[in-house]
KEMAR-799495 format. One record per residue (C-alpha): residue number from 0; chain; x, y, z negated. Coordinates in steps of 0.25 Angstrom, whole numbers, m for minus. Layout:
   num   chaine       X       Y       Z
   NUM        A       X       Y       Z
...
***
This chain:
   num   chaine       X       Y       Z
     0        A       0       0       0
     1        A       6      13       4
     2        A       6      25      m5
     3        A      m2      38      m1
     4        A       9      48       3
     5        A       4      59      m7
     6        A      13      67     m15
     7        A      11      59     m28
     8        A      13      46     m21
     9        A      26      50     m15
    10        A      31      55     m29
    11        A      27      42     m35
    12        A      35      34     m24
    13        A      47      43     m25
    14        A      47      43     m40
    15        A      46      28     m40
    16        A      57      26     m30
    17        A      66      34     m39
    18        A      62      27     m52
    19        A      62      13     m46
    20        A      75      14     m39
    21        A      81      19     m52
    22        A      75       8     m59
    23        A      80      m3     m49
    24        A      94       2     m49
    25        A      94       4     m64
    26        A      89     m10     m66
    27        A     100     m16     m57
    28        A     110     m13     m67
    29        A     106     m20     m80
    30        A     113     m16     m93
    31        A     121     m20    m105
    32        A     130     m15    m115
    33        A     145     m18    m116
    34        A     149     m26    m128
    35        A     162     m28    m135
    36        A     165     m41    m127
    37        A     160     m36    m113
    38        A     147     m34    m106
    39        A     135     m40    m113
    40        A     128     m52    m107
    41        A     114     m52    m103
    42        A     105     m54    m115
    43        A      96     m64    m107
    44        A     108     m73    m105
    45        A     112     m72    m120
    46        A      98     m75    m124
    47        A      97     m88    m115
    48        A     111     m92    m121
    49        A     106     m90    m135
    50        A      94     m98    m133
    51        A     101    m110    m127
    52        A     111    m109    m139
    53        A      99    m109    m148
    54        A      93    m122    m143
    55        A     107    m128    m143
    56        A     107    m124    m158
    57        A     120    m117    m156
    58        A     115    m107    m167
    59        A     127     m97    m167
    60        A     128     m96    m152
    61        A     113     m94    m151
    62        A     113     m83    m161
    63        A     125     m76    m155
    64        A     119     m76    m141
    65        A     105     m72    m145
    66        A     110     m61    m153
    67        A     119     m56    m141
    68        A     106     m57    m132
    69        A      99     m47    m141
    70        A     111     m37    m142
    71        A     113     m38    m127
    72        A      99     m35    m124
    73        A      99     m23    m133
    74        A     113     m18    m128
    75        A     107     m19    m113
    76        A      95     m11    m117
    77        A     104       0    m124
    78        A     113       1    m112
    79        A     101       2    m102
    80        A      96      14    m110
    81        A     110      20    m111
    82        A     114      18     m96
    83        A     100      24     m92
    84        A     103      36    m102
    85        A     117      38     m96
    86        A     113      38     m82
    87        A     101      47     m83
    88        A     109      59     m78
    89        A     115      51     m66
    90        A     111      57     m53
    91        A     104      70     m59
    92        A     112      79     m49
    93        A     105      72     m38
    94        A      92      72     m45
    95        A      92      87     m46
    96        A      92      87     m31
    97        A      79      80     m30
    98        A      70      92     m32
    99        A      78     100     m21
   100        A      78      90     m10
   101        A      66      84      m2
   102        A      63      73       8
   103        A      72      62      10
   104        A      84      69       3
   105        A      75      69     m10
   106        A      74      53      m9
   107        A      89      52      m7
   108        A      92      61     m19
   109        A      83      52     m27
   110        A      89      39     m23
   111        A     103      45     m26
   112        A      99      49     m40
   113        A      93      35     m43
   114        A     106      29     m37
   115        A     115      37     m46
   116        A     107      34     m59
   117        A     107      19     m55
   118        A     122      19     m53
   119        A     124      25     m66
   120        A     116      15     m73
   121        A     122       3     m65
   122        A     136       8     m69
   123        A     132      10     m84
   124        A     126      m4     m86
   125        A     136     m12     m77
   126        A     148      m8     m85
   127        A     143     m15     m98
   128        A     133     m26     m93
   129        A     137     m40     m89
   130        A     132     m44     m75
   131        A     122     m54     m81
   132        A     115     m42     m89
   133        A     112     m35     m76
   134        A     102     m46     m72
   135        A      88     m42     m76
   136        A      83     m50     m88
   137        A      71     m60     m87
   138        A      57     m57     m92
   139        A      58     m69    m101
   140        A      71     m64    m108
   141        A      65     m51    m110
   142        A      53     m57    m116
   143        A      61     m65    m126
   144        A      68     m53    m131
   145        A      55     m45    m131
   146        A      49     m56    m141
   147        A      62     m56    m148
   148        A      64     m71    m146
   149        A      79     m70    m148
   150        A      77     m68    m163
   151        A      68     m80    m163
   152        A      80     m88    m159
   153        A      89     m81    m168
   154        A      80     m83    m180
   155        A      82     m98    m179
   156        A      97     m97    m176
   157        A     100     m89    m188
   158        A      92     m98    m197
   159        A     100    m110    m191
   160        A     113    m102    m194
   161        A     108     m99    m208
   162        A     108     m84    m205
   163        A      95     m81    m212
   164        A      96     m66    m212
   165        A      98     m66    m197
   166        A      87     m76    m195
   167        A      77     m68    m203
   168        A      80     m56    m195
   169        A      78     m63    m182
   170        A      65     m69    m187
   171        A      60     m55    m191
   172        A      64     m49    m178
   173        A      57     m59    m170
   174        A      45     m59    m179
   175        A      43     m44    m177
   176        A      40     m46    m162
   177        A      33     m59    m165
   178        A      24     m57    m177
   179        A      15     m69    m174
   180        A      26     m79    m173
   181        A      22     m87    m186
   182        A      34     m96    m186
   183        A      43     m83    m187
   184        A      35     m77    m198
   185        A      36     m90    m206
   186        A      51     m90    m203
   187        A      52     m76    m208
   188        A      45     m79    m221
   189        A      55     m91    m223
   190        A      67     m82    m221
   191        A      61     m72    m232
   192        A      62     m84    m242
   193        A      76     m88    m238
   194        A      87     m85    m247
   195        A      97     m75    m241
   196        A      87     m68    m232
   197        A      84     m54    m236
   198        A      73     m45    m232
   199        A      83     m36    m224
   200        A      84     m48    m214
   201        A      70     m46    m209
   202        A      73     m34    m200
   203        A      69     m32    m186
   204        A      82     m33    m177
   205        A      75     m26    m166
   206        A      70     m15    m174
   207        A      79      m5    m167
   208        A      71      m7    m154
   209        A      58      m4    m162
   210        A      62       8    m170
   211        A      51      16    m166
   212        A      41       6    m173
   213        A      50       7    m186
   214        A      49      22    m186
   215        A      34      22    m183
   216        A      32      13    m195
   217        A      41      21    m204
   218        A      33      34    m200
   219        A      20      27    m204
   220        A      26      23    m217
   221        A      30      38    m220
   222        A      16      42    m216
   223        A      10      32    m225
   224        A      18      38    m236
   225        A      14      52    m232
   226        A      28      57    m231
   227        A      24      66    m219
   228        A      38      72    m216
   229        A      45      59    m215
   230        A      33      53    m207
   231        A      34      64    m197
   232        A      49      62    m195
   233        A      47      47    m194
   234        A      36      49    m183
   235        A      45      58    m175
   236        A      56      47    m176
   237        A      46      37    m172
   238        A      41      45    m160
   239        A      56      48    m156
   240        A      59      33    m157
   241        A      47      29    m149
   242        A      50      39    m138
   243        A      65      33    m138
   244        A      60      19    m137
   245        A      51      22    m126
   246        A      62      29    m118
   247        A      71      17    m120
   248        A      61       8    m115
   249        A      59      16    m103
   250        A      74      16    m100
   251        A      74       1    m100
   252        A      62       1     m90
   253        A      71       9     m81
   254        A      83      m1     m83
   255        A      75     m13     m81
   256        A      70     m20     m68
   257        A      57     m16     m62
   258        A      49     m26     m55
   259        A      46     m24     m40
   260        A      32     m22     m35
   261        A      31     m36     m28
   262        A      36     m43     m41
   263        A      25     m36     m49
   264        A      14     m41     m41
   265        A      10     m27     m35
   266        A       5     m30     m22
   267        A       3     m20     m10
   268        A      15     m12     m13
   269        A      23      m9       0
   270        A      33       1       4
   271        A      45       6      m3
   272        A      38      18     m10
   273        A      27       9     m16
   274        A      37      m2     m21
   275        A      46       8     m27
   276        A      34      15     m33
   277        A      29       2     m40
   278        A      43      m1     m44
   279        A      44      12     m51
   280        A      30      11     m57
   281        A      35      m2     m63
   282        A      46       6     m70
   283        A      37      17     m75
   284        A      27       6     m80
   285        A      38       0     m88
   286        A      42      13     m94
   287        A      27      16     m97
   288        A      26       2    m104
   289        A      37       7    m114
   290        A      26      14    m121
   291        A      20       0    m124
   292        A      33      m6    m127
   293        A      37       5    m137
   294        A      23       5    m144
   295        A      22     m10    m146
   296        A      27     m15    m160
   297        A      36     m27    m160
   298        A      27     m39    m160
   299        A      15     m32    m156
   300        A       8     m35    m143
   301        A       1     m21    m141
   302        A       7      m7    m141
   303        A       3       3    m151
   304        A      m6      13    m143
   305        A      m2      27    m142
   306        A      11      24    m150
   307        A      19      37    m147
   308        A       7      46    m149
   309        A       3      39    m162
   310        A      16      43    m167
   311        A      15      57    m163
   312        A       1      58    m170
   313        A       7      52    m183
   314        A      19      62    m182
   315        A      11      75    m180
   316        A       2      71    m192
   317        A      15      68    m201
   318        A      21      81    m196
   319        A       9      89    m200
   320        A       8      83    m214
   321        A      23      85    m216
   322        A      21     100    m213
   323        A      28     100    m199
   324        A      17     107    m191
   325        A      26     111    m179
   326        A      30      96    m178
   327        A      16      92    m179
   328        A      11     101    m168
   329        A      22      96    m159
   330        A      19      82    m161
   331        A       4      84    m160
   332        A       6      91    m147
   333        A      15      79    m142
   334        A       4      70    m146
   335        A      m6      78    m138
   336        A       2      75    m126
   337        A      m4      61    m127
   338        A     m18      65    m131
   339        A     m20      79    m127
   340        A     m35      80    m130
   341        A     m35      72    m143
   342        A     m44      79    m152
   343        A     m37      76    m165
   344        A     m23      80    m160
   345        A     m29      93    m155
   346        A     m36      96    m168
   347        A     m23      92    m176
   348        A     m15     102    m167
   349        A     m24     113    m170
   350        A     m23     110    m185
   351        A      m8     110    m184
   352        A      m8     124    m177
   353        A     m18     130    m187
   354        A      m9     125    m198
   355        A       3     131    m192
   356        A      m3     144    m189
   357        A       0     154    m178
   358        A      m4     155    m163
   359        A      m8     141    m157
   360        A      m4     145    m143
   361        A      10     148    m147
   362        A      11     136    m155
   363        A       7     128    m144
   364        A      19     133    m136
   365        A      28     131    m148
   366        A      24     117    m152
   367        A      25     109    m139
   368        A      25      94    m139
   369        A      38      86    m141
   370        A      45      86    m128
   371        A      48      71    m129
   372        A      33      68    m130
   373        A      30      78    m118
   374        A      41      70    m110
   375        A      35      57    m114
   376        A      21      60    m110
   377        A      24      67     m97
   378        A      33      56     m92
   379        A      23      46     m96
   380        A      11      53     m89
   381        A      20      54     m76
   382        A      23      39     m76
   383        A       8      36     m79
   384        A       4      44     m66
   385        A      14      36     m58
   386        A      10      23     m64
   387        A      m5      25     m62
   388        A      m2      30     m48
   389        A       5      16     m45
   390        A      m7       9     m52
   391        A     m17      16     m43
   392        A      m9      15     m30
   393        A       1       3     m31
   394        A      m7      m6     m40
   395        A       4      m5     m50
   396        A       0     m11     m64
   397        A       2      m1     m75
   398        A      m4      m1     m89
   399        A      m3      12     m96
   400        A       3      11    m110
   401        A      m4      23    m115
   402        A     m17      27    m120
   403        A     m14      42    m119
   404        A     m13      42    m104
   405        A     m22      53     m99
   406        A     m33      49     m89
   407        A     m29      59     m78
   408        A     m16      51     m76
   409        A     m24      39     m72
   410        A     m28      39     m57
   411        A     m43      40     m55
   412        A     m44      26     m49
   413        A     m38      20     m62
   414        A     m45      28     m73
   415        A     m57      19     m75
   416        A     m49       7     m77
   417        A     m39      15     m86
   418        A     m51      20     m94
   419        A     m56       6     m96
   420        A     m42       1    m100
   421        A     m41      12    m110
   422        A     m55       9    m116
   423        A     m51      m5    m117
   424        A     m39      m2    m125
   425        A     m46       7    m134
   426        A     m57      m3    m137
   427        A     m46     m13    m140
   428        A     m39      m4    m150
   429        A     m53      m1    m157
   430        A     m56     m16    m158
   431        A     m42     m19    m164
   432        A     m45      m8    m175
   433        A     m59     m14    m178
   434        A     m53     m28    m179
   435        A     m43     m23    m189
   436        A     m53     m18    m198
   437        A     m61     m31    m200
   438        A     m59     m38    m213
   439        A     m65     m52    m215
   440        A     m60     m54    m229
   441        A     m74     m55    m235
   442        A     m73     m43    m244
   443        A     m82     m30    m242
   444        A     m77     m18    m249
   445        A     m87      m8    m256
   446        A     m93     m16    m267
   447        A     m95     m11    m281
   448        A     m83      m8    m291
   449        A     m88     m15    m304
   450        A     m79      m8    m314
   451        A     m82       5    m321
   452        A     m71      16    m318
   453        A     m66      10    m306
   454        A     m68      18    m293
   455        A     m66      16    m278
   456        A     m55      26    m274
   457        A     m53      21    m260
   458        A     m62      12    m251
   459        A     m61       6    m237
   460        A     m63      20    m231
   461        A     m53      27    m239
   462        A     m43      15    m237
   463        A     m46      15    m222
   464        A     m48       0    m222
   465        A     m57     m12    m226
   466        A     m59     m19    m239
   467        A     m50      m9    m247
   468        A     m52      m2    m260
   469        A     m45       7    m270
   470        A     m51       7    m284
   471        A     m47      16    m296
   472        A     m48      14    m311
   473        A     m46      m1    m311
   474        A     m36       0    m323
   475        A     m34      10    m334
   476        A     m21      17    m336
   477        A     m19       9    m348
   478        A     m21      m4    m341
   479        A     m11       1    m330
   480        A      m1       4    m341
   481        A      m3     m10    m347
   482        A       0     m17    m334
   483        A      11      m9    m330
   484        A      18     m12    m344
   485        A      15     m27    m341
   486        A      22     m25    m327
   487        A      34     m19    m334
   488        A      35     m31    m344
   489        A      32     m43    m335
   490        A      33     m41    m320
   491        A      44     m49    m313
   492        A      52     m44    m301
   493        A      48     m51    m288
   494        A      37     m58    m294
   495        A      29     m65    m283
   496        A      41     m64    m274
   497        A      51     m74    m279
   498        A      58     m63    m288
   499        A      61     m54    m276
   500        A      62     m41    m283
   501        A      59     m33    m270
   502        A      51     m42    m261
   503        A      44     m30    m253
   504        A      55     m20    m253
   505        A      69     m19    m258
   506        A      66      m5    m264
   507        A      56     m10    m274
   508        A      56     m20    m285
   509        A      44     m29    m286
   510        A      39     m35    m299
   511        A      26     m43    m302
   512        A      18     m50    m312
   513        A       7     m61    m311
   514        A      m5     m63    m321
   515        A       1     m77    m325
   516        A      15     m71    m328
   517        A       8     m60    m336
   518        A       0     m70    m344
   519        A      12     m79    m347
   520        A      20     m67    m351
   521        A       9     m63    m361
   522        A       8     m78    m366
   523        A      23     m77    m369
   524        A      22     m63    m376
   525        A      29     m56    m365
   526        A      18     m47    m362
   527        A       5     m43    m368
   528        A      m7     m53    m366
   529        A     m16     m41    m364
   530        A      m7     m35    m353
   531        A      m7     m49    m346
   532        A     m22     m50    m347
   533        A     m24     m36    m342
   534        A     m16     m40    m329
   535        A     m26     m52    m327
   536        A     m38     m43    m330
   537        A     m35     m33    m320
   538        A     m35     m43    m310
   539        A     m49     m47    m314
   540        A     m53     m32    m314
   541        A     m48     m31    m299
   542        A     m55     m43    m295
   543        A     m68     m38    m300
   544        A     m67     m25    m294
   545        A     m63     m30    m280
   546        A     m72     m42    m280
   547        A     m84     m32    m281
   548        A     m78     m21    m272
   549        A     m75     m30    m261
   550        A     m87     m39    m263
   551        A     m79     m51    m263
   552        A     m83     m65    m260
   553        A     m87     m73    m273
   554        A     m73     m80    m275
   555        A     m62     m70    m277
   556        A     m50     m75    m284
   557        A     m37     m69    m289
   558        A     m26     m73    m279
   559        A     m14     m66    m285
   560        A     m12     m55    m296
   561        A       1     m48    m297
   562        A       6     m36    m305
   563        A      17     m30    m296
   564        A      26     m18    m297
   565        A      35     m12    m287
   566        A      46      m3    m292
   567        A      55       6    m283
   568        A      69       3    m284
   569        A      76      16    m289
   570        A      87      21    m279
   571        A      81      13    m267
   572        A      70      21    m262
   573        A      76      31    m252
   574        A      72      30    m238
   575        A      62      18    m240
   576        A      54      15    m228
   577        A      48       2    m234
   578        A      36      m2    m241
   579        A      34      m7    m255
   580        A      26     m18    m249
   581        A      25     m19    m234
   582        A      11     m19    m227
   583        A       4     m33    m227
   584        A      m9     m40    m229
   585        A     m11     m48    m241
   586        A     m17     m61    m235
   587        A     m11     m62    m221
   588        A       2     m59    m214
   589        A       0     m45    m206
   590        A       6     m44    m192
   591        A       6     m29    m190
   592        A       9     m30    m176
   593        A      m4     m37    m172
   594        A     m13     m34    m184
   595        A     m14     m49    m187
   596        A     m13     m55    m201
   597        A      m9     m69    m202
   598        A     m16     m77    m213
   599        A      m4     m86    m216
   600        A       7     m88    m227
   601        A      14     m81    m233
   602        A       2     m72    m233
   603        A      m8     m74    m245
   604        A     m19     m78    m236
   605        A     m29     m81    m247
   606        A     m29     m67    m253
   607        A     m42     m60    m249
   608        A     m42     m47    m258
   609        A     m30     m39    m263
   610        A     m29     m28    m274
   611        A     m19     m19    m281
   612        A     m21     m13    m294
   613        A     m11      m2    m297
   614        A      m5       1    m310
   615        A       2      14    m308
   616        A       6      26    m299
   617        A      19      31    m305
   618        A      28      27    m293
   619        A      31      33    m279
   620        A      25      26    m267
   621        A      18      12    m268
   622        A       5      16    m261
   623        A      m3       5    m256
   624        A      m7       7    m241
   625        A     m16       0    m231
   626        A     m12      m1    m216
   627        A     m18      m6    m203
   628        A     m14     m20    m198
   629        A      m2     m13    m191
   630        A       4     m12    m206
   631        A       8       2    m202
   632        A      m4      11    m201
   633        A      m8      15    m215
   634        A     m23      16    m218
   635        A     m23      19    m233
   636        A     m14      21    m245
   637        A     m17      19    m260
   638        A      m9      25    m271
   639        A      m8      16    m283
   640        A     m12      21    m297
   641        A     m16      15    m310
   642        A     m29       7    m309
   643        A     m30       8    m294
   644        A     m35      m4    m287
   645        A     m34      m7    m272
   646        A     m41     m19    m266
   647        A     m42     m24    m252
   648        A     m45     m37    m244
   649        A     m32     m44    m242
   650        A     m33     m46    m227
   651        A     m27     m40    m214
   652        A     m37     m27    m215
   653        A     m28     m23    m227
   654        A     m13     m22    m224
   655        A      m7     m14    m235
   656        A       7     m11    m241
   657        A      13      m3    m252
   658        A      22      10    m250
   659        A      36      10    m255
   660        A      37      12    m270
   661        A      48      22    m271
   662        A      48      25    m285
   663        A      43      19    m298
   664        A      35       6    m300
   665        A      22       3    m294
   666        A      14      m8    m301
   667        A       0     m15    m297
   668        A      m8     m27    m299
   669        A      m9     m34    m286
   670        A     m21     m44    m284
   671        A     m26     m53    m273
   672        A     m39     m61    m273
   673        A     m43     m73    m265
   674        A     m57     m78    m261
   675        A     m52     m93    m262
   676        A     m51     m99    m276
   677        A     m40    m109    m272
   678        A     m31     m97    m270
   679        A     m34     m90    m283
   680        A     m22     m86    m292
   681        A     m19     m98    m301
   682        A      m9     m90    m309
   683        A     m20     m81    m314
   684        A     m28     m93    m318
   685        A     m16     m98    m326
   686        A     m15     m85    m333
   687        A     m29     m86    m337
   688        A     m27    m100    m342
   689        A     m15     m95    m351
   690        A     m24     m84    m357
   691        A     m36     m95    m359
   692        A     m26    m104    m366
   693        A     m23     m93    m376
   694        A     m38     m91    m378
   695        A     m39     m78    m370
   696        A     m48     m83    m358
   697        A     m49     m74    m347
   698        A     m64     m71    m343
   699        A     m66     m73    m328
   700        A     m80     m69    m326
   701        A     m77     m61    m314
   702        A     m70     m74    m308
   703        A     m82     m82    m310
   704        A     m90     m71    m303
   705        A     m80     m70    m292
   706        A     m80     m86    m290
   707        A     m94     m86    m286
   708        A    m102     m88    m298
   709        A    m109     m75    m295
   710        A    m118     m71    m284
   711        A    m108     m63    m275
   712        A    m110     m66    m260
   713        A     m99     m72    m253
   714        A     m91     m65    m242
   715        A     m84     m69    m229
   716        A     m70     m75    m231
   717        A     m58     m69    m224
   718        A     m50     m81    m225
   719        A     m48     m92    m214
   720        A     m38    m101    m220
   721        A     m39    m116    m218
   722        A     m40    m126    m230
   723        A     m25    m129    m228
   724        A     m22    m115    m229
   725        A     m30    m113    m241
   726        A     m24    m125    m248
   727        A     m10    m119    m248
   728        A     m15    m110    m258
   729        A     m19    m120    m268
   730        A     m12    m121    m282
   731        A      m6    m111    m291
   732        A      m2     m98    m286
   733        A      12     m95    m292
   734        A      15     m82    m285
   735        A      11     m72    m274
   736        A      17     m60    m267
   737        A      12     m46    m270
   738        A       6     m41    m257
   739        A       1     m28    m262
***
C-alpha cells in the first residue's frame, strides 16, 4: 500500500528513515565492557555453560559461570548506554545543515549524519566487546534473565556449597519477581530458620535496577509519618529516578535489533519508504513501552497506571504541606500537562495561588512546569502521533501505554475503538477495587458496645475499611499501670520468636509474656496473683466487646494472647526507614504485587478476629496503620493510648503494620480469636486450670454464651480449610508469633 504524498506522510517517512537506519546501524555493533582479563564474553554463552555445569553437579564451576553471566549482562547494558551518550554529538555539524538544504541534498546530509553516529557507536563497542557478544541475544535467554532464572539455579548451587547466606540472597532475589513460586517461598522460610543465616541475607540483588520503586515506597512511608518536608524531597527523587530509568530503557531500545515488517506479520507494506516507516515505528513502539516496563513492579503482571503523574500528585501535596508553595505550584503545573482539564488539580492550583498571594497572571509566568516534564510530555505526544498514523495507514499494531493521551492525538477513524478500550480498562480497575473491598469473614461491624464507659472512637468509615473499629475507655489508668508493671517484671526477650530479641527490626528490642507464664510466675510468687488474673480478665473483656460489636458467630474462642513490648534501642535510630512491624495480614501470606493472600503456613490460617489493647502512649512512633493490599497505600492510622482497643477481621481486607518505635517503650496486649474450637488457646485453659487447682476458679459465663449456649444467630464462615489442614492445629499451643 502506497502512502499518500501529503506533507505529513513525507515527514513520517523521512523521520522514519533517519531513526530506522540509525537503529539498524547502532544495533549491528552490540556492546560489552572491557574486563581486567579482556573483553567480556556474551552472557548467553556464559548462561548456557553455567546451566550445563549445574546439571553435571559441578557446583563451583556453575556458580562462577552463572555469576559471570549476570555481571556480563549488566556490563553490556552499561556500555550500550555509555556509548550512546558518548556518540550523541557525532555528526552534529552535518545535522546543523539539514535545515538549510533542500531536496536530494537534504537526504544526503541526513544519511551522512546517521553514518557518523553509527560509526562512533561501532568503534565504541568493538574495542571492548568479544565477537560473540556482538550477536543478538535470543528471546529465550532474554526471558530467562527477565524472570531471574539464573538466581533460581544459584540458590540451589550455593545451598549445595553450604554458602547459606548467598543461597538465601539468591532465593530472595528470584522470589521478588516470582512471588507465586510456592517452593521458593518455602525455601526462604527454611533459610530463615537455619543457623548462620542473618536477616541481611534477604536482599534483592537486582534492587539497583528497580531503585525508583524503593524511592517510591520510601516516600510513601515518609508521607504516612506526616514528615512532609522529607516526603517532598523523596517524591522529587522518585520522579527523577523514574525519568532516568525511562531514558535508560529508551536508549536500550535504540541499541537493540528492531524486527523487520515482514517478520512482524505486517502485510501489504511495499516500498522503501513504507518499510522504513514500519521499522522506525517498531523502535518508537519499543520506546513508548518503556512507560509500562518502568511502572511495573518486579513480580507484578500489570503496570501501575499513571505512575509518573501519580508521583507528581503526591509530590505537590507534600510540598504544599511542607510550606513550599513555589515548588507545589511548579509540580502541579507539571501534573496538569498530563491532565490539563482535571477539576481537582485546577482547584488546587487556585488555592495555591491564593495562599501565596500576588498577581495570578504574573505567577503563571514565573511558575512554569519543570522542563524535564515538559520535554517528556512533548516527546511522548510526537511519538504517539507517528504511531497512530502508522496504525491507521500501515496496519501497525500499537498499544498506547498511557491513560492520559488526549483524544485529538488519535485519528478520527480509530477513536471509537480507542474509547472502548479506555472504558474497558477503567471498568477493570473499578472491578478490582470492588473485589478488594469484599470481606467473607462472617463478621459484621456495627453491633452494640456492652460496657459502660467504652466509646466508639473510629468505625469503618473513619478507618477507611471493612470490619475495623477503635474503642476507647476499655481500661482505666490504674489498670494500665498495673499491666505495665507486670510487663516490666515478667516479659521475656524474644518470647514467641525463639528468643530472638529483635525479630522484626534490629532497631528495637521485642519482649513478650503469655497468660500461662504469668500464672506460673504468680504461683511461684514472682508476680502478684491479682496482676496475672487481670491480664487474663482483660482478654475476656476484649472478647465480650468485639463479639458484640462484630456480631460474631456463636463460637468465638481465644487463639492466642500475648502481652508484648517494643523498645527503641538507644543510639540506633538515626536514618531509620524500616517499620516496627512490616505490613502483613494475620491469617494469610500477603502478596502485595498481585493482591493475593495465600491461606497456608507459616500464616496462622485459623485466626479470624484480631485485637490490640494498648497500655501507654509515652513513646515516639509506634502507630498502627492499615493499607491497601499493595502494602504501600496507607488508608488509616491509629495512635496508641491507655485503654484504646483496635479490633478487625484477620483476613486480607485488613493489611496492617506498625510504624517504627524511635524512642521509648510501646506495650500492648495482642489477642487473636478463632471460630474453631480445635484451634483454641490451650495455654489459656492450662492457666485457668492452675487457678482452679488453687481454689480460684475462673468464671467463663461469656465463654458459655459464645460457645452457642445462647441464641446468637450463626454467620458465614470465612475459612475454607480441608479436614487435613485443620488437623494440623490439634494439640496444645506452645507459642505463637506476635503479628500486630
